C-alpha positions as CSV (number, residue, x, y, z in Angstrom):
1,M,101.2,114.1,-45.6
2,K,103.8,113.3,-48.0
3,E,104.5,109.7,-48.7
4,F,107.6,108.3,-47.0
5,R,109.6,105.0,-46.6
6,L,112.5,105.4,-44.5
7,Y,112.3,107.5,-41.5
8,A,115.7,108.6,-39.6
9,I,115.8,109.7,-36.1
10,T,118.7,111.7,-34.5
11,G,120.9,110.0,-32.3
12,E,123.9,111.7,-31.5
13,N,125.4,109.4,-29.0
14,F,125.7,106.7,-31.7
15,H,128.2,109.2,-33.9
16,P,130.5,111.0,-31.3
17,G,133.0,113.0,-33.1
18,R,130.8,113.6,-36.1
19,E,128.6,116.6,-36.8
20,L,124.6,116.2,-36.5
21,A,124.2,117.8,-39.7
22,E,127.0,115.9,-41.6
23,V,125.3,112.6,-40.4
24,M,121.9,113.7,-41.3
25,E,122.6,115.0,-44.5
26,Q,124.4,111.5,-45.4
27,A,121.2,109.7,-44.3
28,I,119.1,112.1,-46.6
29,L,121.4,111.3,-49.5
30,G,121.0,107.6,-49.0
31,G,117.2,108.0,-49.2
32,A,115.8,108.8,-45.8
33,D,112.8,111.0,-46.6
34,I,111.8,112.2,-43.2
35,I,114.0,113.4,-40.4
36,Q,112.9,113.4,-36.9
37,F,115.0,115.5,-34.1
38,R,115.1,113.6,-30.8
39,D,117.3,115.1,-28.0
40,K,116.5,114.5,-24.5
41,H,119.7,116.0,-22.9
42,S,120.5,119.5,-24.4
43,G,119.5,122.8,-22.7
44,K,117.1,125.1,-24.5
45,E,119.6,127.1,-26.4
46,E,121.3,124.2,-27.8
47,L,118.2,122.5,-28.9
48,L,117.2,125.7,-30.7
49,R,120.3,125.6,-32.5
50,K,120.5,121.9,-33.5
51,A,116.6,122.4,-34.5
52,K,117.7,125.3,-36.9
53,V,120.3,123.6,-38.4
54,L,118.2,120.5,-39.2
55,R,115.4,122.9,-40.4
56,E,117.6,124.5,-43.0
57,L,118.8,121.1,-44.2
58,T,115.4,119.3,-44.5
59,R,114.1,122.5,-46.2
60,R,117.1,122.5,-48.6
61,Y,116.3,118.9,-49.6
62,G,112.6,119.3,-49.5
63,I,111.8,116.5,-46.8
64,P,109.6,116.8,-43.8
65,F,111.2,117.7,-40.5
66,I,109.7,116.4,-37.5
67,V,110.4,117.4,-33.7
68,N,110.1,114.8,-30.8
69,D,108.1,116.0,-27.8
70,H,109.2,119.7,-27.9
71,V,106.0,121.5,-29.2
72,E,107.2,125.0,-28.7
73,L,110.5,124.3,-30.4
74,A,108.6,122.8,-33.3
75,L,106.6,125.8,-33.8
76,E,109.8,128.2,-33.2
77,V,111.8,126.6,-36.2
78,D,108.6,125.9,-38.1
79,A,108.7,122.4,-38.2
80,D,106.7,120.3,-40.4
81,G,105.4,118.5,-37.4
82,I,105.9,116.9,-34.0
83,H,106.1,113.4,-32.6
84,L,104.6,112.4,-29.2
85,G,104.5,109.5,-26.8
86,Q,102.0,108.0,-25.0
87,G,102.9,110.0,-21.9
88,D,103.2,113.2,-23.8
89,L,100.6,115.9,-24.8
90,K,97.2,114.7,-25.7
91,L,96.6,114.8,-29.5
92,S,93.7,116.7,-29.2
93,E,95.5,119.4,-27.3
94,A,98.5,119.2,-29.7
95,R,96.4,119.6,-32.7
96,R,94.9,122.7,-31.2
97,I,98.4,124.2,-30.7
98,V,100.1,123.2,-33.9
99,G,97.0,123.3,-36.5
100,S,97.7,121.4,-39.6
101,K,101.0,120.4,-39.0
102,I,101.9,116.6,-38.9
103,I,101.4,114.7,-35.8
104,G,102.9,111.5,-35.3
105,I,102.1,109.2,-32.3
106,S,104.1,106.2,-30.8
107,T,102.0,103.1,-30.3
108,H,102.9,99.9,-28.5
109,A,99.3,98.1,-28.8
110,I,96.6,98.0,-31.3
111,E,94.3,100.0,-28.9
112,E,96.6,102.9,-28.7
113,A,97.2,102.5,-32.8
114,L,93.3,102.7,-33.1
115,A,92.9,105.5,-30.7
116,A,95.6,107.7,-32.5
117,Q,93.8,106.9,-35.8
118,E,90.5,107.8,-34.5
119,E,91.8,111.0,-33.0
120,G,93.5,112.4,-36.2
121,A,97.1,111.4,-36.1
122,D,98.8,111.8,-39.3
123,Y,100.8,108.6,-38.9
124,I,101.9,106.4,-36.1
125,G,105.3,104.6,-35.0
126,A,104.5,100.9,-34.3
127,G,107.1,99.3,-31.9
128,P,109.5,98.8,-30.6
129,V,109.7,95.7,-32.7
130,Y,112.7,94.5,-31.1
131,A,114.8,95.6,-28.0
132,T,116.6,99.0,-28.7
133,Q,119.2,101.1,-27.1
134,T,117.1,104.3,-27.4
135,K,114.4,105.5,-25.0
136,L,112.0,103.0,-26.3
137,D,113.7,100.3,-24.2
138,V,111.3,101.2,-21.5
139,V,108.8,99.5,-23.5
140,A,108.9,95.8,-23.8
141,P,109.3,94.7,-27.5
142,V,106.0,94.2,-29.2
143,G,107.1,91.8,-31.9
144,L,106.4,91.2,-35.3
145,D,102.7,90.3,-34.5
146,Y,102.0,93.8,-33.7
147,I,103.3,94.8,-37.1
148,R,101.0,92.1,-38.6
149,E,98.0,93.5,-36.8
150,V,98.8,97.2,-37.5
151,S,99.0,96.4,-41.4
152,R,95.5,94.7,-41.1
153,R,93.6,97.1,-39.1
154,I,95.2,100.7,-39.3
155,S,94.5,102.7,-42.5
156,I,96.8,105.8,-41.8
157,P,100.4,105.4,-42.4
158,F,102.5,103.5,-40.1
159,V,106.2,103.2,-39.7
160,A,107.9,100.3,-37.8
161,I,110.5,101.1,-35.3
162,G,112.6,99.8,-32.5
163,G,115.7,97.9,-32.9
164,I,115.3,97.5,-36.7
165,K,118.7,96.5,-38.3
166,L,119.6,95.7,-41.9
167,G,119.9,92.0,-40.6
168,N,116.2,91.8,-39.4
169,A,114.5,94.4,-41.8
170,D,113.5,91.8,-44.3
171,E,111.1,90.0,-41.7
172,V,109.8,93.3,-40.5
173,I,108.9,93.9,-44.1
174,D,107.4,90.6,-44.7
175,A,105.1,91.4,-41.5
176,G,103.6,93.8,-43.5
177,A,105.6,97.2,-42.9
178,T,106.1,99.4,-46.0
179,R,107.9,102.0,-43.9
180,L,110.8,101.7,-41.6
181,C,112.6,103.7,-39.0
182,A,116.1,103.2,-37.9
183,I,118.4,105.1,-35.7
184,S,121.7,103.4,-34.5
185,E,121.8,101.2,-37.7
186,I,121.8,104.7,-39.9
187,V,123.3,107.5,-37.5
188,G,125.6,104.9,-36.0
189,S,127.2,103.6,-39.3
190,E,130.4,104.9,-40.9
191,D,128.5,105.3,-44.0
192,P,124.9,106.6,-43.2
193,A,124.1,107.0,-46.9
194,G,125.0,103.3,-47.7
195,A,122.8,102.0,-44.8
196,C,120.0,104.0,-46.1
197,R,120.4,102.8,-49.6
198,A,120.4,99.3,-48.0
199,F,117.2,99.8,-46.2
200,I,115.6,101.4,-49.4
201,D,116.7,98.4,-51.5
202,K,114.9,96.0,-49.2
203,L,111.8,97.8,-49.4
204,E,111.9,98.2,-53.0
205,R,112.6,94.5,-53.7
206,K,109.6,93.7,-51.7
207,E,107.6,96.2,-53.7
208,R,108.7,94.6,-56.7
209,A,107.9,91.1,-55.4
């Protein structure tokens, strides 16, 4: 899959009164280079409408568009890939359905990460690193030790996720993460583009060092 550094996930509850497309375009302009659509509440028609808007937006900017959980929706809008949790469709079954599209897997322990790698995931999410307000809060934070272990033992791309803010990003990067995912810190910001630029700056400073 295309290399990426900053993974942004939609979270409309964090930006009431602002349009989804507007917020996510700002994130892209600030440097987010992969977008995931996550929506646990909308009905089928509204999910399709939003997914089509984001598909057009990401295609215009030439970045990957990932749909969380909804495999059929991902196929309907020709998303670049899907992201699955540990309790979702098995990776092998998902691969049969989506073919060569990107498949990402959420992992919370090294055994899950190794299994995802072995089964052919294109990337994994490693987290939640810290407590978070999104759906990952049903899983206990895994902490920086998990990021260190994944960075040593996993060869496919991984993205650190869960409670990552500008104030703690440096320690996540120092633990071995070269890709970050943020939700509320980006989409909940009054300046999503500025927040993304700040994350990218932290990653680039580590690369230079």
